[in-house]
N, C-alpha and C positions, 0 to 999 in steps of 0.2 A: 697184565702186560699186553701192549699193543704189538701185534706181529706185522711187520712191514711186508707187503707183497708187491712192491714195485711202484713205479711212478704212476700217479693217477688212479691207483687201484684202491681196493677196500681192505680194511683190516678189522678184526673183531675183538671185542673185549666183553665177555659175557653176552648180554643181549644187545649191546651197542655196536653199531657199525660205523666206522670212520672212513671217510674218503680222504686219502692222503695225496697231496700234490707237492712236488719238490721243484723249486725254482732256483736256478743259478743266475743271479743278477749279473755276474761278470760276463757271462756269455752274451747277454743283451748289449752290454756297454761296448763290446768289441766291434760290433757291426753297426752301431747306431750312435747318433749324436745324443747329448744328454737329454734333450727334450723328447726325442723319439724313444729313447731307452725306457722312459716311464711307461709309455703306452704299450711298448713291446712286452714288458713284464706283465702288465694287466691282461694283455691279449693272450699270453701263454696260459695264465691262470684260467681264463674263460675257455680257452681251447681244451684244457685238461678236464674242465667240468663238462664240456660238450661230449667228451669221449664216454662219460658215464651216462649221460642222457642225451642221445643224439636227436631226440624229438622235441627238445625244449624250445618253444617259441621265444621265451624270455631270453635265453642265451643267444639265440640267433639275432634278436634285436640288440642285445648288449654288444655283440661283435660289431654290428654296423655302427652303433653309437661310438665305440672305441675308434673305429676308422675315421669317422667324421670329426671326432674331437682331436685326433692326432693331426689331421689336416689343418684344423683351426688353430691348433697350438703352434704351428709353424709361423704364424703371424704374431705370436706373442713371444718375442725374443727373450723377455725377462723371466720366462717360466722357470728356468733353472739358474742359469748364470746370472748372479746378481739379483735374482728374484726373491721375493718374500712369500710367506703364506698368503698375504693379501694379493700379491701378483698372480698367484695360482688361481685364487678365487675369482678375481676380476677377469683374468684371461680366459678362464674356462666357464665363466658364468654366462654362457650363451646357450642357445638351443641347438643340439642337446648338450646338457651339462652334467656335472658330477652327480647332481641330485637325480637326474634321469637315469644315469647309469647305475647308481646305487639301488634305485628302486627296481630296475630290471634284474640286477643280481640278487637282490633280496627275494624277489618272487621266484627266481630260478632255484635258489637254495631251499626255499620253503617247499618247492615242488619235489626236490630231491629227498627231503625229509619225509614227505608223504609217500614216496616210493620205497621207504625203508632205510634210508641213510640217516644216521643220527647227527653226525658232525662233519664239517669240512675242516681239515687240518692242513694248512699250507706252510711248508718249510721254506723260508727265505734264507739263502746262503750267499756268502761272499759279498755282502754289502760293503764291508770294510775295504774291499779292493777297488771300489768305485771312487771317483773324485769326491771328497767329503761333502761339498755342497749338493752334489747329485744324490749321494746316499741319504742325506737329510731330507731332501725333497721327495725322494722315493718313500721314505718312512712316513712323511706327512700325508702323501697322497693315499698310500695303502691304508693308513689309519682312518682317514676321512672316508674313503670309498668303501672299505670293508668293515664298517662299524655295524655289522650284521649279526643277529643272534645265531648261535650255533656255527659260527665261522671263526676258527682260531688260527692265529698266525704265530709260528715259532720262528723267531728271527735271530740269526747269528751275526753279531756286529760288535766291534770294539768301541767302547764308550768314548775313547779318545777321538775316534773318527767323527762322532757326533759333535764333540767339542770343536774340532777343526772346522766342521761344516757350519758352525754357528758363529764363527769369529766375526764375520761381517755384520751380524745382527747384534751381538752383545759385546764385541771388542775382544781383545786378547784375554784369555782366562787368568783370573787372579782371585785372591781371597774374597774381594768385595763383590764379584759377580758370579762366584761359583754356584750360588743358589739358583741363579737364572738358568744356567746350563743344566743343572740337575732337575729343575722344575720342568723344563722343556722335555727332557728325556722321560721323566716320570709320567707326563701326560700321554706319551705315545706308547710306553711299555708298562703294562699293568702288573706284570710279574717278572721282574728281572732275576736272572740266575747267573752268577759269576762262575765261570769255569775254574775249578780248583787247581790251577797250574802249579801252585806251590806244594801240592800234596802228592803229585804223581812221582814215581821213582825216576827222576831225571837221569841219574847216573847209570842205572841199569838200562834204561831206554837208549841212551847214547851209546853205551858199550855194545849193546845188542846190534845197533845199526852199523857200528864200526866193524864188528865181526862179520856182519852180513856182506859187506863189500870187501872183506878180507884186507882191510887197511892195517889191522893189527891181528896177530895170532892170539889165541886164547891165553897162552902163557904171558904174553905181553900185556894183555888187558888185566890179568890177575895181578901182575906186578906193579900196576899203576898206583895201587893203594886207594883206600877209601877217601873220597873227598877231592881227589886230584882232578878228575874229569869235571866235577861240578865247579871247582875253582876256575878252571880254564874257561868254561862256559860263562860264568859270572863276569869275567873280565873281557869277554869278546862278544858273542852274539846273544847272550842271555839264555833264559830257560824256556822261552816260548817254543812249543813243539814244532811249529812251522819253521821257525828260524833254525832250529836244530836240524830239521830235515833238509833245509837248503844247504846248511854247512856240510852235511853228509854227502849230498849230491855233488857239491863242489869238490870234495875230497875224492869221490868216486871218479869224477871227470879227470882230475889231476893224475890219478892212478892209471887211468886208461892212456893218457898222454905219455906218461913215463914208460908204460909197457911198450907203446908203439915206438918210442925213441930207442929203447933197448933192442927191439927187433931190427930196427934199421941199421944199428951199429954192428949187429952180427950178420 
């Protein structure tokens, strides 16, 4: 078992030492345009690596390369919006380029291994909250840039976001081109794992949240009967945990408004 010890810190499993980095891509997209968002994500990864080894010359060079590439990318408008993988390659195939940056990062990670760190594990979250084309381009660039030994990426993304991001490239999804969408995804993701949303206790989870916000009493929840809550979810927001949580948040908000209205009346 790998025991997490915080962002950019190390965790141990037997004799192995893992450097863990957590990146929330949504945070980068809020303050950056799509083009800058890519480099902002890469820059954060590099900054987190620098916290582990503040003396790494290769990481210092990588940081400067990222800044230079980001400035150069501003003149390549097709990098994200409407751009293809070829546009990325052509637009960034300048000096310094992706190859230069990958070499610098490769050397830096090898140096980390020599200092006792076994693997770099980067957790990429909230890609499916980005604009689909931006999410796909981010996946492409990360896959190209970090094709480095002992560097593992754990990516959370909805496959349908990838499909939407590839519509311009492959057209609207249909039976005839499903293979192209799946093939593109499989080239980027070596070990897919689907979250088993169908197997978690949806009804118990939802009732627990309803009880937490005091929307129903325990006796009212018990009186709902088995399957009723699930039937309501199936016909409304579905059983995705995030959608259920948003529904509960909305109900909580309505409860607060109702409470304030009653107070004003009295």
